[in-house]
C-alpha positions as CSV (number, residue, x, y, z in Angstrom):
1,M,-44.0,15.5,-43.6
2,V,-46.5,15.8,-40.8
3,H,-45.6,18.4,-38.2
4,T,-44.2,17.1,-35.0
5,S,-44.7,18.3,-31.4
6,Y,-41.4,18.7,-29.7
7,G,-40.8,19.4,-25.8
8,T,-38.0,21.4,-24.6
9,N,-34.3,20.9,-25.0
10,C,-34.5,18.4,-27.5
11,T,-31.6,17.5,-29.8
12,V,-32.4,16.3,-33.4
13,D,-29.5,15.7,-35.7
14,E,-29.3,16.5,-39.3
15,H,-30.3,13.9,-41.7
16,T,-33.2,12.5,-39.6
17,I,-36.9,12.2,-40.3
18,V,-39.3,12.8,-37.7
19,G,-42.9,12.4,-38.3
20,Y,-42.7,10.4,-41.5
21,E,-46.0,10.4,-43.1
22,Y,-46.8,6.7,-44.0
23,D,-50.5,7.3,-44.7
24,T,-53.0,10.3,-45.4
25,D,-54.7,10.1,-41.9
26,V,-51.8,10.4,-39.3
27,T,-51.2,12.4,-36.3
28,P,-48.0,14.3,-35.6
29,A,-45.3,12.4,-33.7
30,A,-45.1,13.6,-30.0
31,I,-41.5,14.2,-28.7
32,G,-40.9,14.7,-25.1
33,D,-38.5,16.9,-23.1
34,N,-34.8,16.3,-23.4
35,V,-35.1,13.7,-26.3
36,T,-32.0,13.0,-28.5
37,I,-32.4,11.7,-31.9
38,R,-29.3,10.8,-33.7
39,A,-28.4,11.2,-37.5
40,G,-29.8,8.7,-39.7
41,S,-33.0,7.8,-37.6
42,T,-36.6,7.9,-38.9
43,I,-39.5,8.3,-36.5
44,Y,-43.0,7.8,-37.9
45,A,-45.9,9.9,-37.4
46,D,-48.2,8.5,-34.7
47,V,-45.2,7.8,-32.6
48,I,-44.9,9.0,-28.8
49,L,-41.5,9.4,-27.4
50,H,-41.6,10.3,-23.7
51,N,-39.0,12.5,-21.8
52,S,-35.3,11.8,-21.9
53,I,-35.2,9.2,-24.6
54,Q,-31.9,8.7,-26.6
55,T,-31.4,7.1,-29.8
56,G,-28.3,5.7,-31.4
57,H,-27.7,6.3,-35.2
58,N,-29.8,4.9,-38.0
59,V,-32.8,3.8,-35.6
60,L,-36.2,3.0,-37.1
61,I,-39.4,3.6,-34.9
62,R,-42.6,2.9,-36.9
63,E,-46.4,3.9,-36.3
64,H,-48.3,3.5,-33.3
65,T,-45.6,3.0,-30.9
66,E,-45.2,4.6,-27.5
67,I,-41.7,4.6,-25.6
68,G,-41.5,5.4,-21.9
69,A,-39.1,7.9,-20.4
70,E,-35.4,7.4,-20.1
71,T,-35.2,4.8,-22.7
72,I,-32.2,4.3,-24.7
73,I,-32.4,2.8,-28.3
74,G,-29.3,1.7,-29.8
75,T,-27.8,2.2,-33.2
76,N,-29.3,0.2,-36.0
77,T,-32.3,-0.9,-33.8
78,V,-35.7,-1.5,-35.6
79,I,-39.0,-1.0,-33.8
80,D,-41.6,-2.0,-36.2
81,G,-44.6,-0.3,-34.7
82,Y,-47.8,-1.0,-32.9
83,S,-45.7,-1.6,-29.9
84,N,-45.4,-0.4,-26.5
85,I,-42.1,0.1,-24.6
86,G,-41.9,0.9,-21.0
87,A,-39.6,3.4,-19.2
88,N,-36.1,2.9,-18.5
89,V,-35.5,0.4,-21.2
90,S,-32.3,-0.4,-22.7
91,L,-32.3,-1.7,-26.4
92,Q,-28.9,-2.4,-27.5
93,T,-27.4,-2.0,-30.9
94,G,-29.1,-4.0,-33.7
95,A,-32.0,-5.1,-31.7
96,Y,-35.2,-6.0,-33.6
97,I,-38.5,-5.2,-32.2
98,P,-41.5,-6.5,-34.2
99,S,-45.1,-5.0,-34.3
100,H,-47.4,-6.0,-31.6
101,T,-44.8,-6.3,-28.8
102,K,-44.9,-5.0,-25.4
103,I,-42.0,-4.5,-23.3
104,E,-42.4,-3.2,-19.7
105,D,-40.1,-1.1,-17.5
106,C,-36.5,-1.6,-16.8
107,V,-35.6,-4.3,-19.5
108,F,-32.3,-4.8,-21.0
109,V,-32.4,-6.2,-24.5
110,G,-28.9,-7.2,-25.6
111,P,-27.1,-6.5,-29.1
112,H,-28.7,-8.1,-32.1
113,A,-31.3,-9.8,-29.9
114,V,-34.4,-10.7,-32.3
115,L,-38.1,-10.7,-31.1
116,T,-40.5,-12.2,-33.5
117,N,-44.2,-12.0,-34.3
118,D,-45.1,-14.3,-37.0
119,P,-45.2,-18.1,-36.3
120,A,-45.3,-19.2,-39.9
121,P,-43.7,-16.4,-41.8
122,V,-45.6,-15.9,-45.3
123,R,-46.9,-19.5,-45.1
124,Q,-50.3,-18.7,-43.2
125,G,-52.5,-15.9,-42.8
126,V,-52.3,-15.4,-39.1
127,D,-52.5,-12.3,-36.6
128,L,-49.1,-11.0,-35.7
129,D,-48.4,-11.3,-32.1
130,G,-45.1,-10.2,-30.7
131,P,-43.8,-11.3,-27.4
132,T,-44.5,-9.7,-23.9
133,I,-41.4,-8.9,-21.9
134,K,-42.3,-8.2,-18.4
135,S,-40.4,-5.8,-16.0
136,S,-36.5,-6.3,-15.1
137,V,-36.0,-8.9,-17.7
138,S,-32.5,-9.0,-19.3
139,I,-32.2,-10.7,-22.8
140,G,-28.6,-11.4,-23.7
141,A,-26.8,-10.8,-27.3
142,N,-28.3,-12.7,-30.2
143,A,-31.0,-14.2,-28.2
144,T,-34.3,-14.9,-30.3
145,I,-37.8,-14.7,-28.6
146,L,-40.5,-16.4,-30.6
147,P,-44.1,-15.0,-31.3
148,D,-46.6,-14.8,-28.4
149,V,-44.0,-15.8,-25.8
150,T,-44.2,-14.0,-22.4
151,I,-40.8,-13.7,-20.5
152,G,-41.9,-13.4,-16.7
153,K,-40.5,-10.6,-14.3
154,R,-36.8,-10.5,-13.5
155,S,-36.0,-13.4,-15.8
156,F,-32.7,-13.6,-17.7
157,V,-32.4,-15.0,-21.2
158,A,-28.9,-16.0,-22.0
159,A,-27.0,-14.9,-24.9
160,G,-27.8,-16.9,-28.0
161,A,-30.8,-18.6,-26.4
162,I,-34.0,-19.5,-28.4
163,V,-37.1,-19.0,-26.4
164,T,-40.0,-21.0,-27.7
165,R,-42.3,-20.9,-24.8
166,D,-43.4,-18.8,-21.9
167,V,-40.7,-18.2,-19.2
168,P,-41.6,-18.0,-15.5
169,P,-40.6,-15.3,-13.4
170,D,-37.3,-15.3,-11.7
171,T,-35.9,-18.0,-14.3
172,L,-32.9,-18.4,-16.2
173,A,-33.6,-19.4,-19.9
174,I,-30.6,-20.9,-21.8
175,G,-29.9,-22.8,-24.8
176,A,-31.6,-23.7,-28.3
177,P,-34.3,-24.4,-27.7
178,A,-34.2,-22.7,-24.3
179,T,-34.4,-24.7,-21.3
180,F,-35.2,-23.2,-17.7
181,K,-33.1,-23.3,-14.8
182,S,-33.3,-21.5,-11.4
183,L,-31.8,-18.0,-11.5
184,P,-28.4,-18.0,-9.9
185,E,-28.0,-15.9,-7.0
186,E,-25.9,-13.4,-8.8
187,L,-28.5,-12.8,-11.4
188,Q,-31.4,-12.3,-9.1
189,G,-33.3,-9.1,-8.4
190,K,-34.2,-6.1,-10.6
191,N,-32.1,-4.5,-13.3
192,N,-30.2,-1.4,-12.6
193,L,-30.4,0.6,-15.8
């Protein structure tokens, strides 16, 4: 294991791996102040967790990922590396975040939502390109976001939606494949996370 840099007042349960050495040339994981990492979680080397992050149990955070302050990462969530996640984000139980994904601040990703990064899995040699989720977006349970899709600021992706193209800001995406509607008044504004 590579050494890990910890801030103050961190809680790391037994049966966790922090600083998993996936290669011979890695840098230590950097863990901020007041971070909680629960049992069963694995945090790779080359990861930066800012202050006041909390994980659920059995979380996987792979290499070259940076996560902003006060983010919650739910039980059984997988973040597959080379990703940037903002501050005050809530990734609920079982969310899947593929490599090369960008999530801005104050985003809610519902239980078992799946983001993708490969337009033709194992059929073509293409560059992986995860989605971009802009600030104050809400993504409902079991929604699927396809590769290289941008979800605009303050948009709302309904539960079970399959988003195949960019969603403009302040828009409701609903259905499979998702169609766009005006954001209802009760869903307008920023997320309160």
